[in-house]
Phi, psi and omega in degrees: 000127181185196186222030176299158175251141175279091191289335189287349187247121179292150188301331184285353188253034180293154183285128176259067190230126181256120186235138170290158185301330189261010178267153180214129180282160174257126186291323177307317177303318180288315183296320185292317178301315175300317175295315178298321179296336191270008180305332186250007174279163178306155193301320187298315182293318185297318181296319178299320180289320180301315186286329185294315180301323183291310176313306178303315176299322174296312179299319182297320182286319196246337189078169185290325185300329175258012177292131174229151178298318178303316179300314183298311188286322182292327176297313180291344187066043182228164183278150185297325184295331183293334185286325178291350172287335182243336179218137181299321188200181183296319185294329173296323174296313179297321170305312182303317184287329180290323183293325171295321175301314183293316185288327181290311176316303184296324182292318185266351181300153188291147175246185176059036175288348179301335189268005176256167172285156181311314188285321176298317179294323179289324186288322180297317187284320182288327174302318176294313184294319177297318180292322180292318178292313180306321184284333195234005196302321188299334177295345187251359179296145179082027179300320182300315182295324180292313184294330178293319182288327190224077181306333177295340182292325186292323178295305175309310186298317177306313187290325179295314182296322179298310176300324178292323181299326178289325174297318183289323176299313172309313186294315176301311185297322186285332187230350176254149184225010180239354184281140176300342178300329175300336187265003178237165188286163190307312183300311179292324186291317178299314176303320177305312188293316179299317179294325173296319180299308180307314180307306183300313184290327173293319175299315178294325175301308189288341177277313191241343176255314177220078195276122168290161180305313179303324176280327179293337181274342183264325190270101194274310189222166183289330180291323171300309175310313182298311184299315177295310176308309187301312179301322180292315179297313182300311187294322182292327179268333192237337186282108183273342187307119176094348186299310180262023186304319184263020179264000000 
């Protein structure tokens, strides 16, 4: 969850995709289409988009830990020296793909949740997030190695999630009157939302990016995962039983 801009994409190459709220794009298809559409663009734009698409394919097949510059340029059909005109190292190329991932997630996520009940709105959003992660999970594999190469990314991710928590809190205050978060101070409410976001992120990682055997055997379908996440989100935000139990 974040607010990155797709710097790799010229404004004229916008995605012409009409999607229902439960649909989710495959990022590699979008990046391939952009690279193909850029054939008549200036060479620098064309080459950057080609490298970005090639990096995404390498990440999907091999993960970040096995990502190599040689693999990227071989897939892109470019000389190794050309890579360094656009990216300083493999980490920078992988970060560009992650930024496109985040921006695409933000672009296509469902809008207009205010006209639904809280539970339906939560289910609608989770349905999209689960589908998006399921289709694009391999692009995020090897996060620990990437964060080791670029520790500033952990701080950036923390800032993004904190901003997202504040946005959620503002939205809850604006249109909901039943959440227990309205009964506590902002610090406690924000902390609760940070925990819920971390829970959801870790759940998606364990199901789709790096599944341990136990989780892999439990998560049967995208709808199963969506239903469980929706229940957890709703319970965490709206169920008050026991909240003031010890007071």
